[in-house]
C-alpha positions in Angstrom: -37.0 16.4 -13.5 -33.5 17.7 -12.9 -34.2 20.1 -10.6 -31.6 22.3 -9.5 -33.2 24.0 -6.5 -34.4 21.1 -4.7 -34.3 21.1 -1.0 -35.0 19.0 2.3 -36.9 19.5 5.6 -33.7 19.0 7.5 -32.0 21.8 6.0 -30.0 24.4 8.1 -31.3 27.8 8.5 -30.4 29.8 5.4 -30.5 27.1 2.8 -33.1 27.3 0.3 -34.9 30.4 -1.1 -34.6 34.0 0.5 -37.0 36.8 0.5 -36.4 37.6 -3.1 -37.9 36.0 -6.0 -34.9 35.5 -8.7 -34.6 36.7 -12.0 -31.9 35.8 -14.4 -30.4 36.8 -17.7 -27.9 36.0 -20.3 -25.0 38.2 -21.4 -21.7 37.8 -22.8 -18.8 39.4 -21.0 -15.4 40.0 -23.4 -12.5 41.1 -22.8 -11.3 42.6 -25.8 -7.1 42.1 -25.4 -6.3 38.7 -24.0 -3.1 37.4 -24.7 -3.0 33.6 -25.4 0.2 32.0 -24.4 -0.2 28.8 -26.4 -0.4 31.1 -29.8 1.1 34.1 -28.9 -1.8 35.8 -30.2 -3.2 38.8 -28.3 -7.4 38.8 -29.0 -11.1 39.0 -27.8 -12.1 36.2 -25.1 -15.4 35.9 -24.7 -17.1 34.9 -21.5 -20.7 33.8 -22.2 -22.5 34.6 -18.5 -25.9 34.1 -16.7 -26.6 37.1 -14.1 -29.1 36.0 -11.3 -30.4 38.8 -9.4 -33.1 39.7 -6.9 -36.3 40.2 -8.8 -39.7 42.4 -8.4 -42.2 40.9 -6.0 -44.6 40.1 -9.0 -41.9 37.5 -10.6 -43.4 34.4 -11.5 -40.7 31.4 -10.5 -40.0 29.0 -13.2 -37.1 28.3 -15.7 -35.4 26.0 -17.7 -31.6 26.0 -18.3 -30.8 24.3 -21.7 -26.9 23.0 -21.5 -24.9 19.5 -21.7 -23.4 16.9 -19.9 -19.8 16.4 -18.7 -19.4 14.3 -21.9 -19.5 17.3 -23.9 -22.4 15.7 -26.3 -25.5 15.1 -24.4 -28.0 17.5 -24.1 -29.7 18.2 -21.0 -32.4 20.7 -19.3 -32.2 22.0 -15.9 -35.2 23.3 -14.2 -35.0 26.1 -11.4 -37.0 28.9 -9.4 -35.8 31.9 -11.6 -37.5 33.6 -14.3 -36.0 34.5 -17.2 -35.2 38.6 -17.8 -37.6 39.5 -15.0 -37.8 42.8 -13.9 -35.5 43.8 -10.9 -36.1 44.6 -7.6 -35.4 48.1 -6.4 -32.4 48.6 -5.0 -28.5 47.6 -5.3 -27.4 44.4 -4.1 -23.4 43.3 -3.7 -21.9 41.1 -6.3 -21.0 37.5 -6.3 -19.3 36.0 -8.8 -19.0 32.2 -9.2 -16.4 30.0 -11.2 -16.6 26.6 -12.3 -14.3 24.0 -12.4 -11.7 22.1 -14.9 -14.2 21.1 -17.0 -17.6 22.5 -16.0 -19.9 25.5 -17.0 -22.3 28.3 -15.9 -24.5 26.1 -14.8 -22.4 23.5 -12.5 -23.4 25.6 -9.6 -26.5 27.0 -10.6 -28.4 26.0 -7.3 -26.2 28.6 -5.1 -26.6 30.9 -7.5 -30.0 31.3 -7.4 -30.2 30.7 -3.7 -27.8 33.6 -3.2 -29.8 36.0 -5.3 -32.7 35.0 -3.3 -30.8 36.1 -0.5 -30.2 39.3 -2.0 -26.9 39.4 -4.2 -26.5 39.8 -7.6 -24.7 36.7 -9.2 -22.6 36.1 -12.2 -21.4 32.6 -13.3 -19.3 32.5 -16.8 -18.0 29.7 -19.1 -14.6 30.0 -19.1 -13.2 29.2 -22.5 -10.9 26.4 -23.2 -12.3 24.9 -19.7 -15.7 23.7 -20.5 -17.2 20.1 -21.3 -17.2 20.9 -25.2 -14.4 23.2 -25.1 -11.4 21.5 -23.1 -8.2 22.8 -23.9 -5.2 22.2 -22.0 -5.0 22.4 -18.2 -1.9 25.0 -18.3 -4.7 27.3 -20.2 -7.0 27.1 -17.5 -4.1 27.9 -14.8 -3.3 31.2 -17.1 -6.9 32.3 -17.9 -8.8 31.6 -15.0 -7.6 34.4 -12.8 -7.8 36.8 -15.3 -11.2 35.7 -16.4 -12.4 36.5 -12.8 -10.9 39.7 -12.8 -12.5 40.5 -16.1 -15.8 39.3 -14.8 -15.3 41.8 -11.7 -14.7 44.7 -13.8 -17.1 44.3 -16.1 -19.9 44.5 -13.7 -18.9 47.7 -12.1 -21.8 50.2 -12.9 -24.2 47.7 -13.5 -27.6 49.1 -11.8 -28.2 46.1 -9.9 -24.7 46.2 -8.4 -24.0 47.7 -5.0 -20.4 49.5 -5.9 -17.1 48.4 -4.0 -19.2 45.3 -2.1 -18.2 42.0 -3.9 -17.1 38.1 -3.5 -15.7 35.6 -5.3 -16.8 31.9 -5.1 -14.6 29.4 -7.1 -14.6 25.4 -7.0 -12.1 23.6 -7.9 -10.0 25.0 -10.9 -12.2 28.1 -9.9 -11.1 27.9 -6.2 -7.4 27.9 -7.7 -8.4 31.4 -9.6 -10.3 32.7 -6.7 -7.3 32.4 -4.1 -4.8 33.7 -6.7 -7.4 36.7 -7.6 -7.6 37.5 -4.0 -3.9 38.0 -3.6 -2.6 34.4 -2.9 0.3 34.6 -5.5 1.5 31.2 -7.3 5.4 30.4 -5.9 7.9 31.0 -8.5 8.9 27.2 -8.8 5.7 26.6 -10.2 5.8 28.8 -13.1 7.7 26.7 -15.1 5.8 23.6 -13.8 5.0 20.3 -16.5 1.5 21.5 -15.9 2.1 25.2 -16.7 1.8 27.1 -19.8 4.7 27.8 -21.9 7.1 31.0 -22.2 6.8 31.3 -18.3 3.4 32.7 -18.9 2.0 31.9 -15.1 4.5 34.6 -14.1 1.7 37.1 -14.2 0.1 35.2 -10.8 3.5 34.8 -9.4 3.7 36.2 -5.5 3.8 40.2 -5.9 2.5 40.3 -9.2 -1.1 41.3 -8.4 -3.5 42.6 -5.3 -7.0 41.7 -5.1 -9.3 44.1 -6.9 -10.8 46.8 -5.8 -14.0 46.2 -3.9 -13.5 42.4 -3.5 -14.1 41.6 -0.1 -14.4 37.7 0.6 -13.7 34.6 -1.1 -15.0 31.2 -1.0 -12.9 28.0 -2.3 -14.7 25.1 -2.5 -12.5 22.2 -3.3 -9.7 24.7 -4.3 -7.1 22.8 -6.4 -3.1 23.2 -6.1 -1.4 23.2 -2.8 -1.2 19.6 -3.1 1.2 20.3 -6.0 3.1 23.1 -4.7 1.4 25.9 -6.3 1.4 27.9 -2.9 3.7 28.6 -0.1 3.7 29.8 3.3 4.9 32.7 1.9 2.8 33.2 -1.0 -0.3 32.2 1.0 0.2 34.8 3.5 -0.6 37.2 0.5 -4.2 36.8 1.2 -6.0 38.8 3.9 -9.7 38.6 2.8 -12.1 36.7 5.0 -12.0 32.9 3.7 -14.3 30.3 4.1 -13.3 26.9 2.4 -15.2 24.3 2.0 -13.8 20.7 1.5 -14.5 16.9 1.3 -12.2 15.0 3.9 -11.6 12.2 1.4 -11.1 14.4 -1.8 -8.2 13.0 -3.7 -8.6 15.4 -6.7 -7.5 18.4 -4.9 -5.9 16.8 -1.8 -7.6 17.2 1.3 -4.5 17.8 3.3 -3.6 20.3 0.6 -7.0 22.1 1.6 -6.6 22.0 5.1 -2.8 23.5 4.6 -4.5 26.5 2.6 -7.1 27.2 5.5 -4.2 26.9 7.9 -1.5 28.7 6.5 -3.4 32.0 5.0 -2.2 33.3 8.2 -3.2 37.3 7.4 -6.7 36.2 6.7 -9.8 35.5 9.2 -10.7 32.2 7.8 -12.9 29.1 8.2 -12.5 25.5 7.3 -16.0 23.4 6.5 -15.3 19.7 6.1 -18.0 17.0 5.4 -16.4 14.0 6.3 -15.8 11.3 4.0 -16.9 13.4 1.3 -15.0 13.7 -1.9 -14.1 16.1 -4.0 -17.7 16.9 -5.3 -18.6 18.0 -2.0 -20.9 21.1 -1.7 -20.9 22.6 -5.1 -22.2 20.4 -8.1 -25.5 20.6 -8.8 -27.7 17.2 -8.3 -26.7 14.5 -11.0 -29.0 15.1 -14.0 -31.2 12.2 -14.9 -29.3 11.6 -18.3 -26.0 11.3 -16.5 -26.6 7.9 -15.0 -26.0 6.2 -18.3 -23.0 4.9 -19.4 -21.0 7.5 -21.8 -19.2 5.6 -24.7 -17.0 9.3 -25.2 -16.0 9.4 -21.3 -15.5 5.5 -20.5 -18.0 6.2 -17.5 -21.5 7.4 -16.5 -21.1 11.3 -16.2 -23.2 10.7 -12.9 -19.7 10.5 -10.9 -18.9 14.0 -12.2 -21.8 15.5 -10.2 -22.3 13.1 -7.3 -20.9 11.9 -4.2 -20.5 8.3 -3.3 -21.4 9.4 0.3 -23.0 12.3 0.7 -26.7 12.9 -0.5 -26.1 15.8 -3.0 -29.1 18.1 -2.0 -28.0 17.7 1.5 -24.4 19.2 0.8 -26.2 21.9 -1.7 -28.2 23.1 1.1 -25.0 23.2 3.7 -23.4 25.2 0.7 -26.4 27.8 0.5 -26.4 28.1 4.1 -22.9 28.9 5.0 -22.0 30.9 1.9 -25.1 33.1 2.5 -24.1 33.4 6.6 -20.3 33.9 5.2 -21.2 36.5 2.6 -23.9 38.6 5.1 -21.4 38.8 7.5 -18.6 40.4 5.2 -20.2 41.9 2.6 -23.4 43.1 4.2 -21.9 43.5 8.0 -24.9 41.2 9.1 -23.4 40.9 13.0 -26.0 38.3 13.6 -24.7 35.9 11.5 -21.4 35.8 13.8 -23.0 32.5 15.7 -23.6 30.8 12.4 -19.8 30.9 11.6 -18.5 30.4 15.2 -17.4 26.6 15.9 -18.9 26.9 19.1 -22.4 27.3 18.0 -22.7 27.1 14.2 -23.8 23.5 14.3 -26.3 23.8 16.8 -29.9 25.2 17.2 -28.6 28.9 15.8 -27.9 27.3 12.4 -31.0 25.1 12.2 -29.2 21.8 13.1 -29.9 19.3 15.6 -27.2 16.7 16.4 -28.4 14.1 14.0 -27.8 16.6 11.3 -24.7 17.9 12.3 -23.2 14.6 12.3 -20.3 14.5 9.6 -19.8 18.3 9.7 -16.7 20.0 11.2 -16.3 23.4 11.1 -12.9 25.2 12.2 -12.2 28.6 12.3 -9.2 31.0 12.9 -8.7 34.9 13.2 -5.7 36.7 10.9 -2.8 36.7 12.5 -3.8 33.0 14.4 -1.7 30.1 13.4 -3.1 27.0 14.1 -1.3 24.6 17.0 1.3 22.0 15.3 -1.3 19.0 14.8 -4.5 20.4 14.9 
């Protein structure tokens, strides 16, 4: 019960487990001096983390992740194919940082973390304080802290013996996607610094256009259901600050992050090579969340609704969406972090949804992949 690694026989080529067994280890990443705009105090900020990594060939699969549901109260145990504290595989591997939504936790995209680790990546996901199920602070706190958390995690993994230096990527869902875009160089619009959702004292100015460049070694970004464009968080000028390869995954009827806004991100980041993968008639939960735990089906008095809807899409099967995320994320990261030219066909809209990617005409239904080169502006009405 509550498997995060479920598969389907009609999954695309790179979905599910790859060549490596997977290890997982817990650690805490600390930012020793983080300013809090709500209290005015600077102090340590602790980020509980899980690190998934390619493991030794003798590793025995099987792990239990003990966590809680969206209601912040109900305990739940998830099961995956990783092995706790397994011996790492020899060698060093590219780093991928995964950042959950608001609220969420480090296990919300665990299916993707395990899958990428099995494909030869070290994957880190943290709990972002003030943005988790049992620690949900103001929205402005997440706006302020999320890019800073992501930068801290990237920096903390430098020198890790499992990590290939100077070769990292960032994956973010919803508010994690917002953070990923800001971290990668798309500074927020100056007008948003004083928005009603923003933290006090103009604290968001630290993320404004021109304030920071992408961290050294960051080579690619995947934004799944990224929030913000529908609220005017970026402009054409600020999106132009992003030049790293970008893959946006979105549901075409996402009302939380606004599909039109996410399309505008993909079309407007004109300095980047970018891709837009759309699941037609899917909502905000497209691609990212794990399958809904069995305990989430019951009505929650604390929420006033069943937590099931935090994980599941009303139309698309979650295991199917997870498989698609795993496939396209692996192809994208292999191409841009490992330099694997054979993955180009899996990212070319002309071939990606065909036999090269493991698709048939039936299994490609409902999917749309678009791509633009850096410097290319989509034609009006595209």
